[in-house]
C-alpha positions in Angstrom: -0.1 0.0 0.1 2.9 2.2 1.0 4.4 1.6 -2.7 0.8 2.6 -4.4 0.7 5.6 -2.7 4.5 6.6 -3.2 4.2 5.7 -6.9 0.8 8.1 -7.1 2.5 10.8 -5.3 5.3 10.2 -8.1 2.9 10.4 -10.9 1.3 13.2 -9.5 4.4 15.3 -9.1 5.7 14.4 -12.4 1.9 15.6 -13.8 2.1 19.5 -11.7 5.8 19.9 -13.5 4.2 19.1 -17.0 1.4 21.8 -16.4 3.8 24.1 -14.5 6.0 24.1 -17.7 3.2 24.4 -20.0 1.9 27.6 -18.0 5.1 29.3 -18.0 5.4 28.9 -22.0 2.3 30.0 -21.9 3.0 33.2 -20.1 6.3 33.9 -22.2 3.9 33.5 -25.4 1.4 35.8 -24.2 3.6 38.1 -23.3 5.3 38.2 -26.4 2.6 38.2 -28.5 1.3 41.5 -26.0 4.3 43.0 -27.0 4.2 42.6 -30.5 0.6 43.7 -31.3 1.1 46.4 -28.6 0.4 49.9 -30.5 2.7 52.6 -30.7 -0.7 54.5 -31.1 -3.4 56.3 -29.9 -6.8 54.8 -29.6 -10.1 56.7 -29.9 -13.3 55.6 -30.9 -14.7 59.0 -31.2 -14.3 62.7 -32.6 -14.3 64.3 -29.3 -11.3 61.6 -27.8 -9.3 62.4 -31.1 -10.5 66.4 -30.5 -8.8 65.6 -26.7 -5.7 64.1 -27.8 -4.8 66.8 -30.1 -5.0 69.0 -27.6 -1.3 70.2 -27.1 -0.2 69.5 -30.6 2.3 71.8 -31.6 1.2 74.4 -33.8 3.5 73.7 -36.8 1.6 70.7 -37.2 -0.9 69.0 -40.2 -3.2 66.7 -39.4 -4.5 64.0 -42.0 -7.7 62.4 -41.7 -8.7 59.2 -43.2 -12.4 59.2 -45.0 -13.9 55.6 -45.4 -14.6 54.1 -41.9 -13.0 57.1 -40.0 -15.4 59.8 -41.1 -18.2 58.2 -43.3 -19.2 54.6 -43.3 -21.8 53.1 -45.7 -25.7 53.0 -44.2 -25.9 49.6 -44.6 -25.4 47.4 -41.8 -23.5 45.3 -43.9 -20.4 47.0 -43.2 -20.3 47.0 -39.9 -17.9 43.8 -39.6 -16.0 41.1 -41.1 -16.1 39.4 -43.2 -19.5 41.2 -44.6 -17.7 44.6 -44.4 -14.7 43.4 -47.2 -17.9 43.1 -50.0 -16.1 45.8 -51.7 -12.4 45.1 -51.2 -12.8 41.4 -52.2 -14.0 42.7 -55.1 -11.3 44.5 -56.1 -8.5 42.0 -55.1 -10.4 39.9 -57.9 -11.5 42.6 -60.2 -9.4 40.5 -63.0 -12.7 38.3 -62.6 -15.3 41.4 -63.9 -15.2 42.5 -67.0 -17.2 45.7 -65.8 -15.4 46.2 -62.9 -14.9 49.8 -62.9 -19.1 50.0 -63.7 -19.5 47.6 -60.1 -17.5 49.8 -58.1 -18.4 53.1 -59.2 -22.0 52.1 -59.7 -21.7 51.1 -55.7 -19.9 54.9 -54.4 -22.8 56.6 -56.6 -25.8 54.4 -54.9 -25.0 53.6 -52.1 -26.1 55.7 -48.7 -23.4 57.0 -46.9 -23.3 58.4 -42.9 -21.4 60.0 -40.3 -19.5 57.6 -38.1 -19.5 60.4 -35.3 -22.3 63.1 -36.1 -19.8 65.1 -34.0 -16.8 65.2 -36.8 -17.9 68.7 -38.5 -17.9 70.1 -35.2 -14.3 68.7 -34.4 -12.8 69.5 -38.1 -14.0 73.0 -37.7 -12.5 73.4 -35.1 -9.4 71.8 -35.4 -9.2 74.3 -38.4 -9.0 76.8 -36.5 -5.3 76.0 -35.7 -4.1 73.4 -38.1 -4.0 72.6 -41.7 -6.5 69.8 -41.8 -6.6 67.6 -44.7 -7.6 64.3 -45.8 -5.5 61.5 -46.8 -7.5 58.8 -48.6 -6.7 55.3 -50.3 -9.1 55.6 -53.4 -8.6 56.4 -57.2 -8.1 59.9 -58.7 -9.7 61.0 -62.2 -12.3 59.2 -64.2 -13.4 56.0 -63.1 -16.5 54.1 -63.9 -19.3 56.2 -64.3 -17.9 58.8 -61.9 -16.4 61.4 -64.9 -14.3 62.6 -61.3 -13.8 60.9 -58.3 -12.2 63.8 -56.9 -15.3 66.3 -57.1 -17.7 62.9 -56.3 -15.8 62.7 -52.8 -15.9 66.8 -52.2 -19.1 66.9 -52.8 -20.1 63.6 -51.0 -18.5 65.0 -47.7 -19.4 68.6 -48.3 -23.2 67.4 -48.0 -22.5 65.9 -44.4 -20.7 69.1 -44.1 -17.3 68.0 -43.8 -14.6 70.4 -45.4 -10.9 69.9 -45.4 -8.4 73.3 -45.8 -7.5 74.3 -49.0 -3.4 75.2 -49.5 -2.5 78.1 -52.1 0.9 76.1 -52.5 -0.7 72.9 -54.7 -2.7 73.2 -57.6 -6.1 71.6 -57.5 -5.6 68.3 -60.2 -5.9 65.1 -60.4 -4.8 63.4 -56.9 -5.5 67.0 -54.6 -8.7 69.0 -54.4 -10.2 71.5 -51.7 -8.2 69.6 -49.2 -8.2 66.1 -49.7 -5.7 63.7 -51.5 -6.0 60.7 -52.9 -3.4 57.8 -53.2 -4.6 56.4 -56.4 -2.2 53.4 -57.0 0.5 54.7 -54.3 0.5 54.1 -50.6 -0.2 56.8 -48.4 3.5 57.5 -47.5 4.2 58.0 -51.0 1.3 60.4 -51.5 3.0 62.4 -49.0 6.4 62.1 -50.4 5.3 63.8 -53.6 4.0 66.9 -51.9 6.0 67.2 -48.6 7.9 69.7 -50.1 4.5 71.8 -50.1 3.5 71.2 -46.8 6.0 72.3 -43.9 5.3 70.9 -41.1 7.7 69.3 -38.0 4.4 67.4 -37.1 2.1 65.1 -38.6 -0.9 63.8 -37.2 -2.7 60.7 -39.3 -6.0 59.4 -38.1 -7.0 56.4 -40.0 -9.2 53.1 -39.2 -6.3 50.9 -40.6 -3.2 50.1 -38.8 -1.4 49.1 -41.9 -1.6 53.3 -43.4 0.0 54.4 -39.8 2.8 52.2 -40.0 3.7 53.2 -42.8 3.1 56.9 -42.3 5.0 56.7 -38.9 8.0 55.0 -41.4 8.1 57.7 -43.5 8.5 60.2 -40.9 10.9 58.7 -39.2 12.7 58.4 -42.4 12.2 62.2 -42.8 12.9 63.8 -39.2 9.1 64.5 -39.0 7.3 63.9 -35.2 4.6 61.3 -36.1 1.5 61.2 -33.9 -0.5 57.8 -34.9 -4.2 57.6 -34.1 -6.1 54.4 -34.9 -9.6 55.7 -35.1 -12.5 52.7 -33.8 -15.4 54.6 -34.6 -17.0 51.2 -36.4 -17.1 49.8 -32.9 -19.5 51.7 -31.3 -22.2 50.8 -34.2 -23.9 47.8 -32.7 -26.1 46.7 -35.3 -25.2 43.7 -37.0 -25.5 42.3 -40.8 -27.6 39.8 -41.9 -25.3 37.0 -43.8 -28.5 36.9 -45.9 -28.5 39.7 -47.0 -25.0 40.8 -47.4 -24.6 37.8 -49.7 -27.6 38.6 -51.9 -26.1 42.9 -52.3 -22.9 41.4 -53.5 -24.1 38.5 -56.1 -26.9 41.2 -57.0 -24.3 44.0 -57.7 -21.8 41.9 -59.6 -24.5 40.4 -61.7 -26.3 44.3 -62.6 -24.0 46.6 -61.5 -26.3 47.9 -58.5 -26.4 48.4 -54.9 -29.4 47.6 -53.2 -29.3 48.8 -49.7 -30.5 46.4 -46.6 -34.5 47.2 -46.9 -34.1 46.8 -50.9 -32.7 43.8 -50.7 -34.9 42.5 -48.5 -37.9 43.3 -50.4 -35.9 41.1 -53.6 -35.7 38.3 -51.2 -39.1 38.4 -50.2 -40.5 38.5 -54.0 -38.6 35.1 -54.9 -39.8 33.3 -51.7 
C-alpha cells in the first residue's frame, strides 16, 4: 500500500511539473504576442476623443484624416463587421474576374447611402481648422473611374453634403490627386503620396487619424525617415455601431451588385429576397 501511495505521489508530481512547464510557455508566448501587438498609436472611438488627444499639439503641425470608416461609412449594416464589410475589397482583389469591374465599383459608390461615423466630426474638424491645416488622405482612385467623371469632385460633394470640408492649400494646384484639401493615393501608398507633396506641406509634426493599422505604420516609417514627429491615432469608431449585418442579405447584395452593377440597401435587398420566396 505504501509503494502504491508513493507511486501515485510521483505521478502527481510529474503531472504538476508538466503543467508548470506548459503554463510557463503559455505566459511567455502571451507576453511576446502582447508586446508584438501593442500599438505605438493612440486609440480613439469618437471624434471628441480625437480632439482631446490633440489638445496640446504643436502649432507647426498638419493633421490628416482618412475618410472611409473613419469619418464616413456606408449606411448599410452589411459594412459593420468582417467579413461582410470587406465586400468591396474582395471585388477589388479579384477585379480581373469582372469585365465591368469599374462599372460595378463606381455604381456602388454612386448608389450607396453614407453616414457620419460620429455626428460630431463636422464640429471637431472645424475646431481643428482654426489651429492647424486639416487635410484628408484617402486610399482611393483618382480622375475618371467608371461612371464617375471625377473621383475628386464626387468625393468632395459627398463630404460637403455632410458638412465636412478640409483646408485649402494655395501652394498646391488642384488637379487629379488633390482637390479642396483631399489627397488621393490612386495606386500609391499613403506615404508615397505624402512624399510627392512634402516640400509644399512644411510641418514639424504630422498627425494621421486612420482606421487601418497598416496605413499608420506606413506613414510612421515615412515620418521617421524624414525626421518629422509622427502622431498616429487608430480610429475604431466602427465598433460603436452595434447593429449587426444579416449574412443572407449581405450575400444577396454582393451577388446582385456583381451581376447587375446595382447596389441595394438592406431594405431593398430584403424586399427582393421576399419576392423570390
